[in-house]
VEXLORO-225715 format. One record per residue (C-alpha): residue in one letter; residue number from 1; x, y, z. Coordinates in Angstrom, 3 decimals, decimal comma, padded with zeros to 6 digits. Each point is the difference from the previous one (the first is absolute). Layout:
REM residues N
+-----+-----+----------+----------+----------+
: res :   n :        X :        Y :        Z :
+-----+-----+----------+----------+----------+
:   A : NUM :        X :        Y :        Z :
...
+-----+-----+----------+----------+----------+
This chain:
REM residues 375
+-----+-----+----------+----------+----------+
: res :   n :        X :        Y :        Z :
+-----+-----+----------+----------+----------+
:   X :   1 : -054,654 : -031,975 : -042,663 :
:   X :   2 :  001,679 :  002,994 : -001,606 :
:   X :   3 : -001,562 :  002,314 :  002,555 :
:   X :   4 :  001,136 : -002,240 :  002,895 :
:   X :   5 :  003,593 : -000,094 : -001,322 :
:   X :   6 :  000,026 :  003,779 : -000,346 :
:   X :   7 : -001,192 :  000,364 :  003,596 :
:   X :   8 :  002,768 : -002,361 :  001,250 :
:   X :   9 :  002,665 :  001,959 : -001,873 :
:   X :  10 : -001,387 :  003,251 :  001,409 :
:   X :  11 :  000,047 : -001,289 :  003,588 :
:   X :  12 :  003,544 : -001,355 : -000,443 :
:   X :  13 :  001,140 :  003,422 : -001,214 :
:   X :  14 : -001,501 :  001,664 :  003,062 :
:   X :  15 :  001,845 : -002,434 :  002,259 :
:   X :  16 :  003,321 :  000,748 : -001,712 :
:   X :  17 : -000,625 :  003,717 :  000,319 :
:   X :  18 : -000,701 : -000,284 :  003,734 :
:   X :  19 :  003,087 : -002,163 :  000,587 :
:   X :  20 :  002,125 :  002,559 : -001,842 :
:   X :  21 : -001,378 :  002,843 :  002,123 :
:   X :  22 :  000,586 : -002,027 :  003,190 :
:   X :  23 :  003,650 : -000,751 : -000,890 :
:   X :  24 :  000,613 :  003,641 : -000,885 :
:   X :  25 : -001,357 :  001,114 :  003,372 :
:   X :  26 :  002,224 : -002,540 :  001,785 :
:   X :  27 :  003,089 :  001,401 : -001,775 :
:   X :  28 : -000,970 :  003,578 :  000,841 :
:   X :  29 : -000,583 : -000,769 :  003,699 :
:   X :  30 :  003,284 : -001,928 :  000,145 :
:   X :  31 :  001,879 :  003,003 : -001,444 :
:   X :  32 : -001,549 :  002,409 :  002,501 :
:   X :  33 :  000,742 : -002,382 :  002,888 :
:   X :  34 :  003,713 : -000,088 : -000,900 :
:   X :  35 :  000,126 :  003,778 : -000,325 :
:   X :  36 : -001,631 :  000,484 :  003,387 :
:   X :  37 :  002,546 : -002,406 :  001,434 :
:   X :  38 :  002,741 :  002,349 : -001,232 :
:   X :  39 :  001,380 : -002,324 : -002,684 :
:   X :  40 : -000,675 :  002,293 : -002,932 :
:   X :  41 :  002,910 :  002,245 :  000,959 :
:   X :  42 :  002,611 : -002,771 :  000,259 :
:   X :  43 :  001,607 :  000,982 : -003,304 :
:   X :  44 :  001,677 :  003,204 :  001,318 :
:   X :  45 :  001,329 : -001,947 :  002,963 :
:   X :  46 :  001,441 : -002,711 : -002,219 :
:   X :  47 :  001,717 :  002,668 : -002,104 :
:   X :  48 :  001,308 :  001,702 :  003,138 :
:   X :  49 :  001,369 : -003,250 :  001,427 :
:   X :  50 :  001,923 : -000,529 : -003,217 :
:   X :  51 :  001,412 :  003,535 :  000,145 :
:   X :  52 :  001,387 : -000,329 :  003,517 :
:   X :  53 :  001,311 : -003,553 : -000,379 :
:   X :  54 :  003,496 :  001,296 : -000,721 :
:   X :  55 :  000,173 :  001,833 :  003,307 :
:   X :  56 : -001,501 : -002,178 :  002,748 :
:   X :  57 :  000,492 : -003,530 :  001,320 :
:   X :  58 : -002,353 : -002,619 : -001,430 :
:   X :  59 : -001,012 : -000,952 :  003,538 :
:   X :  60 : -001,583 :  003,438 :  000,345 :
:   X :  61 : -001,865 : -000,057 : -003,328 :
:   X :  62 : -002,167 : -002,999 :  000,758 :
:   X :  63 : -002,026 :  002,124 :  002,411 :
:   X :  64 : -001,113 :  002,644 : -002,513 :
:   X :  65 : -003,196 : -001,822 : -000,986 :
:   X :  66 : -000,979 : -000,278 :  003,678 :
:   X :  67 : -000,964 :  003,666 : -000,273 :
:   X :  68 : -003,009 : -000,938 : -002,136 :
:   X :  69 : -001,577 : -001,852 :  002,907 :
:   X :  70 : -002,236 :  002,125 :  002,271 :
:   X :  71 :  000,591 : -000,358 :  003,701 :
:   X :  72 : -002,289 :  000,637 :  002,984 :
:   X :  73 :  000,294 :  003,139 :  002,076 :
:   X :  74 : -000,378 :  000,491 :  003,729 :
:   X :  75 : -000,030 :  003,716 :  000,679 :
:   X :  76 : -002,411 :  002,492 : -001,609 :
:   X :  77 :  002,308 :  002,798 :  001,144 :
:   X :  78 : -000,633 :  003,130 : -002,060 :
:   X :  79 :  003,465 :  001,358 :  000,776 :
:   X :  80 :  001,561 : -002,773 : -002,082 :
:   X :  81 : -001,719 :  001,026 : -003,203 :
:   X :  82 :  002,661 :  002,582 : -000,695 :
:   X :  83 :  002,835 : -002,006 :  001,531 :
:   X :  84 :  000,619 :  002,629 :  002,683 :
:   X :  85 : -001,960 :  001,619 :  002,826 :
:   X :  86 : -003,162 :  001,442 : -001,497 :
:   X :  87 : -000,930 :  003,574 :  000,890 :
:   X :  88 : -003,296 :  000,645 :  001,814 :
:   X :  89 : -003,011 :  000,684 : -002,270 :
:   X :  90 :  000,162 :  003,411 : -001,578 :
:   X :  91 :  003,714 :  000,468 :  000,723 :
:   X :  92 :  002,945 : -000,424 : -002,331 :
:   X :  93 :  003,070 : -001,987 :  001,121 :
:   X :  94 :  003,100 :  002,105 :  000,750 :
:   X :  95 :  001,823 : -000,790 : -003,263 :
:   X :  96 :  000,920 :  002,085 : -002,976 :
:   X :  97 : -002,586 :  000,685 : -002,696 :
:   X :  98 :  001,722 : -002,144 : -002,624 :
:   X :  99 : -000,315 : -003,073 :  002,219 :
:   X : 100 : -003,751 :  000,618 :  000,482 :
:   X : 101 : -000,475 :  000,512 : -003,714 :
:   X : 102 :  001,661 : -003,289 : -000,819 :
:   X : 103 : -002,051 : -001,807 :  002,652 :
:   X : 104 : -003,192 :  001,336 : -001,596 :
:   X : 105 :  001,238 : -001,040 : -003,429 :
:   X : 106 :  000,746 : -003,481 :  001,306 :
:   X : 107 : -003,520 : -000,346 :  001,403 :
:   X : 108 : -001,666 :  001,377 : -003,107 :
:   X : 109 :  002,017 : -002,230 : -002,311 :
:   X : 110 : -000,407 : -003,211 :  002,015 :
:   X : 111 : -000,987 : -002,885 : -002,238 :
:   X : 112 : -003,380 : -001,278 :  001,233 :
:   X : 113 : -000,662 : -003,720 : -000,330 :
:   X : 114 : -002,698 : -000,936 :  002,489 :
:   X : 115 : -000,811 :  000,616 :  003,634 :
:   X : 116 :  000,959 : -003,608 :  000,715 :
:   X : 117 :  003,491 : -000,026 : -001,471 :
:   X : 118 :  001,085 :  003,593 :  000,636 :
:   X : 119 :  001,959 :  002,469 : -002,099 :
:   X : 120 :  003,615 :  000,677 : -000,941 :
:   X : 121 :  001,678 :  002,785 :  001,957 :
:   X : 122 :  003,439 :  001,562 :  000,178 :
:   X : 123 :  001,968 : -001,425 :  002,940 :
:   X : 124 : -000,537 :  001,813 :  003,264 :
:   X : 125 :  003,241 : -001,486 :  001,357 :
:   X : 126 :  003,233 : -001,050 : -001,744 :
:   X : 127 :  002,980 : -001,986 :  001,253 :
:   X : 128 :  002,701 :  002,120 : -001,626 :
:   X : 129 :  003,147 : -001,761 :  001,236 :
:   X : 130 :  002,551 : -001,239 :  000,543 :
:   X : 131 :  001,292 : -002,760 : -002,246 :
:   X : 132 :  001,071 : -003,111 :  001,977 :
:   X : 133 : -001,411 :  001,544 :  003,147 :
:   X : 134 : -003,007 : -002,296 :  000,430 :
:   X : 135 : -002,612 :  001,658 : -002,223 :
:   X : 136 : -001,282 : -003,257 : -001,495 :
:   X : 137 : -000,460 : -001,530 :  003,447 :
:   X : 138 : -001,869 :  003,096 :  001,205 :
:   X : 139 : -002,320 : -000,023 : -003,022 :
:   X : 140 : -000,792 : -003,699 :  000,387 :
:   X : 141 : -000,687 :  000,444 :  003,713 :
:   X : 142 : -002,307 :  002,947 : -000,746 :
:   X : 143 : -001,947 : -001,951 : -002,588 :
:   X : 144 : -001,310 : -002,238 :  002,774 :
:   X : 145 : -002,114 :  002,950 :  001,144 :
:   X : 146 : -003,481 : -000,054 : -001,564 :
:   X : 147 : -000,008 :  003,791 : -000,328 :
:   X : 148 :  003,213 :  000,125 : -002,052 :
:   X : 149 :  000,057 : -000,636 : -003,751 :
:   X : 150 :  003,423 :  000,199 : -001,634 :
:   X : 151 :  001,614 : -000,495 : -003,394 :
:   X : 152 :  002,150 : -003,150 :  000,019 :
:   X : 153 :  002,799 :  001,025 : -002,356 :
:   X : 154 :  001,865 :  003,305 :  000,209 :
:   X : 155 : -001,647 :  002,567 : -002,345 :
:   X : 156 :  003,134 :  002,210 : -000,334 :
:   X : 157 : -002,310 :  002,770 : -001,174 :
:   X : 158 :  001,653 :  002,990 :  001,671 :
:   X : 159 :  003,503 : -000,972 : -001,150 :
:   X : 160 : -000,258 : -001,953 : -003,294 :
:   X : 161 : -003,480 :  000,263 : -001,506 :
:   X : 162 : -001,108 :  003,502 :  000,977 :
:   X : 163 : -000,468 :  001,011 : -003,632 :
:   X : 164 : -002,885 : -002,479 : -000,282 :
:   X : 165 : -002,201 :  002,241 :  002,111 :
:   X : 166 : -002,060 : -000,223 :  003,168 :
:   X : 167 : -002,900 : -001,789 : -001,682 :
:   X : 168 :  002,350 : -002,829 : -000,976 :
:   X : 169 :  001,309 : -000,116 :  003,565 :
:   X : 170 : -003,480 : -000,189 :  001,479 :
:   X : 171 : -000,939 : -002,807 : -002,396 :
:   X : 172 :  002,623 : -002,161 :  001,734 :
:   X : 173 : -001,614 :  000,420 :  003,415 :
:   X : 174 : -002,279 : -002,648 :  001,530 :
:   X : 175 : -003,656 :  000,779 :  000,544 :
:   X : 176 : -000,899 :  001,131 :  003,506 :
:   X : 177 : -003,170 :  000,328 :  002,026 :
:   X : 178 : -000,818 :  002,983 :  002,221 :
:   X : 179 :  002,299 : -000,091 :  003,002 :
:   X : 180 :  002,762 : -002,000 : -001,695 :
:   X : 181 :  003,440 :  001,458 : -000,681 :
:   X : 182 :  001,735 : -000,280 : -003,368 :
:   X : 183 :  003,779 : -000,508 :  000,229 :
:   X : 184 :  003,057 : -000,712 : -002,114 :
:   X : 185 :  003,706 : -000,356 :  000,667 :
:   X : 186 :  002,975 :  000,986 : -002,158 :
:   X : 187 :  003,229 :  000,356 :  002,042 :
:   X : 188 :  001,848 :  001,958 : -002,663 :
:   X : 189 : -002,329 :  002,980 :  000,527 :
:   X : 190 :  001,929 :  001,000 :  003,134 :
:   X : 191 :  003,218 :  000,646 : -001,940 :
:   X : 192 : -001,612 :  001,451 : -003,151 :
:   X : 193 :  000,428 :  003,777 : -000,068 :
:   X : 194 : -003,214 :  000,688 : -001,948 :
:   X : 195 : -002,227 : -002,378 :  001,969 :
:   X : 196 : -001,037 :  002,323 :  002,876 :
:   X : 197 : -001,383 :  002,747 : -002,236 :
:   X : 198 : -001,728 : -002,570 : -002,221 :
:   X : 199 : -001,694 : -001,715 :  002,940 :
:   X : 200 : -001,097 :  003,391 :  001,321 :
:   X : 201 : -001,443 :  000,836 : -003,421 :
:   X : 202 : -002,217 : -003,055 :  000,409 :
:   X : 203 : -000,888 :  000,738 :  003,640 :
:   X : 204 :  002,005 :  001,985 :  002,535 :
:   X : 205 : -001,807 : -001,810 :  002,833 :
:   X : 206 :  001,362 : -003,414 : -000,948 :
:   X : 207 :  001,387 : -001,929 :  002,968 :
:   X : 208 :  003,580 : -001,187 : -000,497 :
:   X : 209 :  001,646 : -003,040 :  001,586 :
:   X : 210 :  003,786 : -000,473 : -000,021 :
:   X : 211 :  001,480 : -003,314 :  001,157 :
:   X : 212 :  003,601 :  000,619 :  001,049 :
:   X : 213 :  002,760 : -002,393 :  000,989 :
:   X : 214 :  003,625 :  000,288 :  001,130 :
:   X : 215 :  001,512 :  001,525 : -003,179 :
:   X : 216 :  003,084 : -002,251 :  000,194 :
:   X : 217 : -002,073 : -003,190 :  000,138 :
:   X : 218 : -002,347 :  001,411 : -002,622 :
:   X : 219 :  002,918 :  000,687 : -002,393 :
:   X : 220 :  001,292 : -003,568 :  000,371 :
:   X : 221 : -003,500 : -001,377 : -000,590 :
:   X : 222 : -000,356 :  002,200 : -003,076 :
:   X : 223 :  003,330 : -001,250 : -001,342 :
:   X : 224 : -001,000 : -003,618 :  000,725 :
:   X : 225 : -003,165 :  000,347 : -002,067 :
:   X : 226 :  001,902 :  001,516 : -002,930 :
:   X : 227 :  002,677 : -002,681 :  000,256 :
:   X : 228 : -002,627 : -002,750 : -000,261 :
:   X : 229 : -001,068 :  001,429 : -003,363 :
:   X : 230 :  003,525 :  000,846 : -001,178 :
:   X : 231 :  002,572 : -002,501 :  001,352 :
:   X : 232 :  002,822 :  001,860 : -001,761 :
:   X : 233 : -000,472 :  003,114 :  002,142 :
:   X : 234 :  003,201 :  001,459 :  001,555 :
:   X : 235 :  000,508 : -000,480 :  003,725 :
:   X : 236 : -001,965 :  002,078 :  002,502 :
:   X : 237 :  003,122 :  001,741 :  001,289 :
:   X : 238 :  001,178 :  001,008 : -003,470 :
:   X : 239 : -003,377 :  001,639 : -000,679 :
:   X : 240 : -000,395 :  001,585 :  003,438 :
:   X : 241 :  003,436 :  001,651 :  000,070 :
:   X : 242 :  000,827 :  002,884 : -002,311 :
:   X : 243 :  003,673 : -000,253 :  000,889 :
:   X : 244 :  001,071 : -003,250 :  001,655 :
:   X : 245 :  003,275 :  001,412 :  001,349 :
:   X : 246 : -001,680 :  003,062 :  001,532 :
:   X : 247 : -003,065 : -001,974 :  001,077 :
:   X : 248 : -002,458 :  002,567 : -001,350 :
:   X : 249 : -003,589 : -001,194 : -000,370 :
:   X : 250 : -001,595 :  000,485 : -003,421 :
:   X : 251 : -003,323 :  001,634 :  000,858 :
:   X : 252 : -001,044 :  000,021 : -003,661 :
:   X : 253 : -000,290 : -003,789 : -000,095 :
:   X : 254 : -003,743 : -000,687 :  000,282 :
:   X : 255 :  000,381 : -002,575 :  002,780 :
:   X : 256 :  001,695 :  002,653 :  002,140 :
:   X : 257 : -002,004 :  002,994 : -001,262 :
:   X : 258 : -003,394 : -001,438 :  001,013 :
:   X : 259 :  001,140 : -000,157 :  003,640 :
:   X : 260 :  000,377 :  003,797 :  000,244 :
:   X : 261 : -003,498 :  000,183 :  001,486 :
:   X : 262 :  000,296 :  003,544 :  001,335 :
:   X : 263 :  000,906 :  001,357 : -003,426 :
:   X : 264 : -002,956 : -001,666 : -001,702 :
:   X : 265 : -002,427 :  001,002 :  002,761 :
:   X : 266 :  001,002 :  003,655 : -000,414 :
:   X : 267 : -001,241 : -000,187 : -003,586 :
:   X : 268 : -003,382 : -001,377 :  001,105 :
:   X : 269 : -000,432 :  002,534 :  002,810 :
:   X : 270 : -000,037 :  002,771 : -002,591 :
:   X : 271 : -003,431 : -001,267 : -001,066 :
:   X : 272 : -001,461 : -001,893 :  002,977 :
:   X : 273 : -000,094 :  000,724 :  003,753 :
:   X : 274 :  001,717 : -002,456 :  002,332 :
:   X : 275 : -003,401 : -000,921 :  001,476 :
:   X : 276 : -000,878 : -001,825 : -003,223 :
:   X : 277 :  002,963 : -002,383 :  000,320 :
:   X : 278 :  000,291 : -003,218 :  001,945 :
:   X : 279 :  003,485 : -001,480 :  000,370 :
:   X : 280 : -000,100 : -003,752 :  000,523 :
:   X : 281 :  003,029 : -001,837 :  001,395 :
:   X : 282 :  001,008 : -002,867 : -002,262 :
:   X : 283 :  001,738 : -001,630 :  002,967 :
:   X : 284 : -003,109 :  000,182 :  002,214 :
:   X : 285 : -002,130 : -001,241 : -002,872 :
:   X : 286 :  002,013 : -003,231 :  000,370 :
:   X : 287 :  000,346 : -000,139 :  003,804 :
:   X : 288 : -003,487 :  001,323 :  000,854 :
:   X : 289 : -002,225 : -000,004 : -003,106 :
:   X : 290 : -003,232 :  000,367 :  001,975 :
:   X : 291 :  001,349 :  003,036 :  001,866 :
:   X : 292 :  001,071 :  001,802 : -003,164 :
:   X : 293 : -003,256 : -000,943 : -001,718 :
:   X : 294 : -001,874 :  001,552 :  002,903 :
:   X : 295 :  001,749 :  003,317 : -000,669 :
:   X : 296 : -000,754 : -000,260 : -003,724 :
:   X : 297 : -003,682 : -000,734 :  000,551 :
:   X : 298 : -000,275 :  002,942 :  002,409 :
:   X : 299 :  001,681 :  002,294 : -002,528 :
:   X : 300 : -002,463 : -001,051 : -002,709 :
:   X : 301 : -002,988 :  000,429 :  002,313 :
:   X : 302 : -000,809 : -003,716 : -000,060 :
:   X : 303 : -001,280 : -002,283 :  002,709 :
:   X : 304 :  002,823 : -002,219 :  001,323 :
:   X : 305 : -000,917 : -003,211 : -001,794 :
:   X : 306 :  003,502 : -001,287 : -000,881 :
:   X : 307 :  001,549 : -001,363 :  003,217 :
:   X : 308 :  002,242 : -002,700 :  001,497 :
:   X : 309 : -002,413 : -002,726 : -001,013 :
:   X : 310 :  000,867 :  000,562 : -003,677 :
:   X : 311 :  003,772 : -000,647 :  000,236 :
:   X : 312 :  002,541 : -002,696 :  000,665 :
:   X : 313 :  003,782 :  000,237 : -000,296 :
:   X : 314 :  001,582 : -002,028 : -002,808 :
:   X : 315 :  003,442 : -001,122 :  001,204 :
:   X : 316 :  001,166 : -000,917 : -003,513 :
:   X : 317 : -000,752 :  003,381 : -001,564 :
:   X : 318 :  000,759 :  001,968 :  003,147 :
:   X : 319 : -003,133 :  002,147 :  000,004 :
:   X : 320 : -003,716 : -000,236 :  000,847 :
:   X : 321 : -002,462 : -001,753 : -002,278 :
:   X : 322 : -003,781 :  000,100 : -000,042 :
:   X : 323 : -001,846 : -002,874 :  001,570 :
:   X : 324 : -002,318 : -002,056 : -002,162 :
:   X : 325 : -002,551 :  002,448 : -001,402 :
:   X : 326 : -003,619 : -000,932 : -000,627 :
:   X : 327 : -000,456 : -001,961 : -003,198 :
:   X : 328 :  003,676 : -000,956 : -000,181 :
:   X : 329 :  001,561 : -003,406 :  000,595 :
:   X : 330 :  003,269 :  001,308 :  001,450 :
:   X : 331 :  001,597 :  002,989 :  001,735 :
:   X : 332 :  001,183 :  002,853 : -002,204 :
:   X : 333 :  003,596 :  001,221 : -000,066 :
:   X : 334 :  001,596 :  002,487 : -002,352 :
:   X : 335 :  001,581 : -001,403 : -003,155 :
:   X : 336 :  003,418 : -001,525 : -000,466 :
:   X : 337 :  001,427 :  003,443 : -000,858 :
:   X : 338 : -000,425 :  000,969 :  003,672 :
:   X : 339 :  002,335 : -001,196 :  002,731 :
:   X : 340 :  003,006 : -000,824 : -002,192 :
:   X : 341 :  003,271 : -000,686 :  001,841 :
:   X : 342 :  002,402 :  002,955 : -000,290 :
:   X : 343 :  003,488 : -000,413 : -001,445 :
:   X : 344 :  003,033 :  000,509 :  002,208 :
:   X : 345 :  001,001 :  003,666 :  000,315 :
:   X : 346 :  003,278 :  000,899 :  001,788 :
:   X : 347 : -000,643 :  001,431 :  003,458 :
:   X : 348 :  002,116 :  003,102 : -000,672 :
:   X : 349 : -002,196 :  000,881 : -003,004 :
:   X : 350 : -003,172 : -000,281 :  002,082 :
:   X : 351 :  001,593 :  002,149 :  002,719 :
:   X : 352 :  000,928 :  002,705 : -002,514 :
:   X : 353 : -003,551 :  000,012 : -001,283 :
:   X : 354 : -001,359 :  000,278 :  003,534 :
:   X : 355 :  002,200 :  003,013 :  000,715 :
:   X : 356 : -000,982 :  001,550 : -003,326 :
:   X : 357 : -003,733 : -000,299 :  000,770 :
:   X : 358 :  000,187 :  001,117 :  003,659 :
:   X : 359 : -000,532 :  003,774 : -000,553 :
:   X : 360 : -002,750 : -000,657 : -002,557 :
:   X : 361 : -001,715 : -002,406 :  002,406 :
:   X : 362 :  000,074 :  002,498 :  002,860 :
:   X : 363 : -001,452 :  002,687 : -002,216 :
:   X : 364 : -002,741 : -002,409 : -001,061 :
:   X : 365 : -000,779 : -000,806 :  003,643 :
:   X : 366 : -000,485 :  003,723 :  000,676 :
:   X : 367 : -002,149 :  000,518 : -003,086 :
:   X : 368 : -002,237 : -002,996 :  000,598 :
:   X : 369 : -000,104 :  000,274 :  003,783 :
:   X : 370 :  001,009 : -003,656 :  000,354 :
:   X : 371 :  003,287 : -001,624 :  001,034 :
:   X : 372 :  000,326 : -003,232 : -001,954 :
:   X : 373 :  003,147 : -001,079 :  001,851 :
:   X : 374 :  002,246 : -000,651 : -002,976 :
:   X : 375 :  003,080 :  001,627 :  001,578 :
+-----+-----+----------+----------+----------+
C-alpha cells in the first residue's frame, strides 16, 4: 500500500514536470513568433509617435503602425536596392567618395530580422517639400505600390531631431525586402538651410521629390491651416504686407517665404545635382493624379502599378481619393485637415502676391526645366 502510494505520487510529479516544460516551451515559441512578426520593436515607434504628435495632424499619425506590416513585392530589380541606378558589377557609381562611404555604412549597419520580413534601411528617396503642396496625397498614392514602404508620420529628422543620430532615424523606418524602396516625407526639409548637407551626409545619392504648387494659393492654404488651429490669428493681408500703404510684401512671413522655390532650390543644388530631383505639380496631382504618378514611378525606377483605376474625384473635398483598397470597407480620402475652404482674401492682395512671385517663379522654371503655368 505504502509502495503503491509512493509510486502514484512519483508519477503525478512527473506529469506536473512535463506540463510545466510544455507551457514554458509554448511561451518561448509565442515570444519568438511575435518578434519575427516585427512586434518586438514597437516600443521605439510608440515613443516616436508621441514625440511628433505636437507637429503633425492626427489624421496622419494613425498610419504609423501600418509600417510594421510587411507587404508583397513585384520587382526583383537590383537597381532599386540602393534607391538609384546601380553601377555595373565592378564599377563604382559616379558620386563623391563620402556618399559611397555612407552607403556602405548603411548596408553594414542594417538591422537584420529575417529573410521573410526584411531589414531596416535609410530611405533611398525622400519627399522634401513643400508644405501644403500635396505631399501627403503623393505619399498616400505611392503607398499603394507594393515596392514602396514609407513612414506614415513625418520624421522631421533633418530639421528637428538631427541630434538623435542616424541610428535613431533608421529605427523609424519600415522593414523592406530586396527590391523595395524605403521612403519618408517631411515638407519642411525643403526650406531648412541645414537639411541638404545633412541628407548628403547620410547618402548623397538620395532621390529627392518636391511637390510644388502656385505659391499664392499655397500661401493662402498655409494660412487657412494655421487659422483653423488659432482662430485669433490676424488677417491674411495684415500678415502678408510689410507696409499696407506701400503694398510691400513681407517675404519673412513663413507663408510667403516657403513659396520662394528658386531660393530654396539653390541651397539644395549646392549638395545634389538636378538629376536627383523630381518636381511634381500639385495642380496636376489633382487634375491628373495617374499622369503625375506615372512620372514619379518612372523617377523611382518602379513599374507603373499606380494608375487611373486607383482614383476617383471627390467633389466635396475637391481632389482625388483612392478607390476602395483591398481589405477595406470604403474608399480612402485624406483626413478632414485636407480640402478646407479658404477664407476670403481681397483680390488686390492676391494680385500683389502674384506680381511679387512672378520673377521667382520664372527663375524656378529655368532651374527646374519645367513651366508650371502660375503666371
